[in-house]
MITI-458768 format. One record per residue (C-alpha): residue in one letter; x, y, z negated. Coordinates in steps of 0.001 Angstrom, whole numbers, plus 500000, padded with zeros to 6 digits. Layout:
<atoms>
AXYZ...
</atoms>
This chain:
<atoms>
M494301494375491826N491060495348493630N488106493381494907P488032492278498568P486075494701500768K482390493906501166I479958494767503925S478404498061502905F477233501298504434G480404503006503193R482628500403504851L480675500667508111L480862504461508018K484633504422507437C485063502036510347A482904504202512630I484766507416511764S488101505648512179L487029504368515591S486360507981516589V489796509003515318F491404506148517240T489561507020520458A490493510692520203T494140509829519499M494349507474522471A492794510088524724L495265512761523620D498212510376524006G497027509417527486L496652513063528456G500146513795527206R501603510932529250L499983512355532378F502048515481531846G505209513525531117K505095513865527333M505843510682525435P503819510388522181A505770510461518956G506661507179517299T504392506200514414C504525503782511504V501743502418509334V502463500593506072L499892497967505104Y499334496557501648Y497739493260500708H496966491820497313S495906488197497661V495903485598500442P493777482682499134P494075479295500876D490678479635502568Q491765482980504081R495157481864505390A493937481378508965R492486484884509029F495724486266507605A497672484439510336A495405485941512999Q496077489391511572L499828488802511781D499416487782515418M497554491011516138L500191492946514226S503027491394516235S501317492066519546T500527495742518884A503438497029516783E507049496406515828P507350495028512262I510049496679510132D511576496390506668I510231499452504847T513034499374502264K515672500268504846E516353503486506733V513589504057509249Q513965506008512474L510937506164514737R511488506006518495S509125507937520735G506233505914522064V506795502990519662R504344501876516984Y505876500367513869V504283498550510967G505467497630507487V503876494864505410T503707495011501615F502042493008498838D501119494268495390D501106492082492232A503164489070493508F500493486412493253V501450482760493683N499400482490496869L501793484952498479A504550482337498228E502277479421499080Q500042480895501801A501428484180503134L505153483435503187P504989480474505623E503045482626508096L505482485525507722K508422483149508243K506837481647511343R506709485103512966N509845486549511329I507871489451509858P509626491167506922A507628492162503863T508072493846500506V506530492494497289F505844494864494411V506116492913491167I504516493472487754S507527492464485690G505535491709482539A503064489461484360L505509486954485845G504243483424485239K500934484683483831A497404485252485071F496545488808486070G493336490511487140P489775491234486025A488027488761483745G486735485850485777R488841486793488811A492362486661487415E495010485068489646K498331483443488841V501421485598489303M504629484005490549S507079482635488034V510644483876487776E511783480779489669Q509313481381492482L510338485015492713R514005484043492938S513219481492495654L511776484078498052P514132484464501053A516024487720500501E516648488147504231L512890488400504833I511297489462501529S512319492588499626I511327493161496012G510033496372494481S508647497373491091H504954497646490206T505518498614486520V505684496338483473T501991496163482537H500106497623485557P498625500675483787M496858503657485302M499996505779485295P498410509267485180L496756508350481881L500082507595480158S502253509984478217E505498511014479862G507434508683477587E505157505740478309A505322506341482064R509103506623481980A509342503340480052E507135501532482605L509314502789485458I512691502120483902Q512011498824482138S510310497177485092R513217498054487335K515809496850484812T513992493562484193L513753492761487890E517375493695488538D518518491476485667L516432488568486959L517342488892490634L520851490370490390R520133492942493094P519098496605493163I515388497426492888L514931500739494663T511240500834495639F508079501248493594S504320501224494154F501744502833491874P499172500543490199F495632501404491297G497163504101493498G497189506527490579F499977509078490947S500807512746490507Q503598515173491312S505068514802487839L505100511006488203T506952511203491508G509562513271489684L509884510591487013C510339508003489755R513278509966491125E514774510194487643A514341506432487217G516502505839490300Y513940504776492889H514784505643496488R511251505298497887I507792505062496324F504441503996497775T500874505147497237T497518503742498372L496567506761500483P496420505980504235A498847508085506259F501429507746508976A504684506796507272F508262507994507791M507383511018509883D510199512590507881P513320510336507831G513960511276504196E510376510655503062F510229509722499382V506465509285498846V505039506933501482G501341506330502140R499840502914502782V496506501522503916R494863498585502203V494148495497504271D492621492134503352P492413488840505237T488647489384505200D488873492610507239W486959492548510493P489275492311513535L488229495808514658E488697497156511142F492181495669510921R493110496942514389L492065500469513452K494077500336510232L497098499140512197A496736502139514489G496622504614511605A493013505542512333Y492122505568508622R494488508474507984W491541510858507624L490589509286504282P492919511282501969A491291514525503120A487869512991502473F488938511843498995A490270515310498198L486976516875499292K485035514389497195R487210515159494185R486664518889494675I482902518400494843L482915516243491711S485108518742489917N482799521623490752R479510519883490047L479742516812487844V482537517473485387P481082520691483936L477850518787483296L479497515769481731F482396517332479862G481864521049479927R485327521509481532K486380521544485174D490021520795484496Q489357517262483213L489233515825486749K492650517202487655H494225514225485918V492040511587487591P493864509941490534L492215509851493927S491848506070493753Q489400506375490860I486907508350492937E487574506683496273S484620504312496145
</atoms>
């Protein structure tokens, strides 16, 4: 779980750059239409964490914007993008109680499907940083979610930073969380999202071995450009996002961020790590999410 976004220079800068990306994309799409070329279909997958009661109205307004600008889809099913259509998938990490109490009624009202990634070992417990922990749904609450609207995925057993685990530990987190959820819900659990966004190529291989059909990161990108896409990017959203900020995320305008994170990691690797550790290769195992902010 992460903290809600705050007003900062970094947040303003990201929004400004994303607005430029959005403007350029719209201009290119408009130019293409003039010459009879329909833009390719796109899909953006959003991920929330918490929807507190005092933010429910803002969350509802975001769903209204989402419904008016894109076609909501179930990201656990086969996805085929039609030319000229914008799609959006909604996901939630951690399965907090306020999802069932605050978010679900708004999703039902608009018939918007969503996927919830569950920490199997946290069900019925409090989870999060000291002083900001939130209650996770109980087994009964999880079972009561409407299966026709809400899909369930795994978010590990204990929510560790996966790249820091041994291969055996990572495999256990992947397999046991899936088995626990399948035993509780009596249905297949075929999707997974990485805690803290920490992932690597070797971990994606372990996910395949564990039987997952689709896995999700926290790196903003257009999703399902390849029908058989296994690793799917997502962009974080919060009810506290500014309307413009949320609109830009919906449009995929934050998709430049992974390249920026990679550049930042390269700079840190070349300059800071030799000073701190005496070795450049130490940063290779640090996920992008750890140096994002």
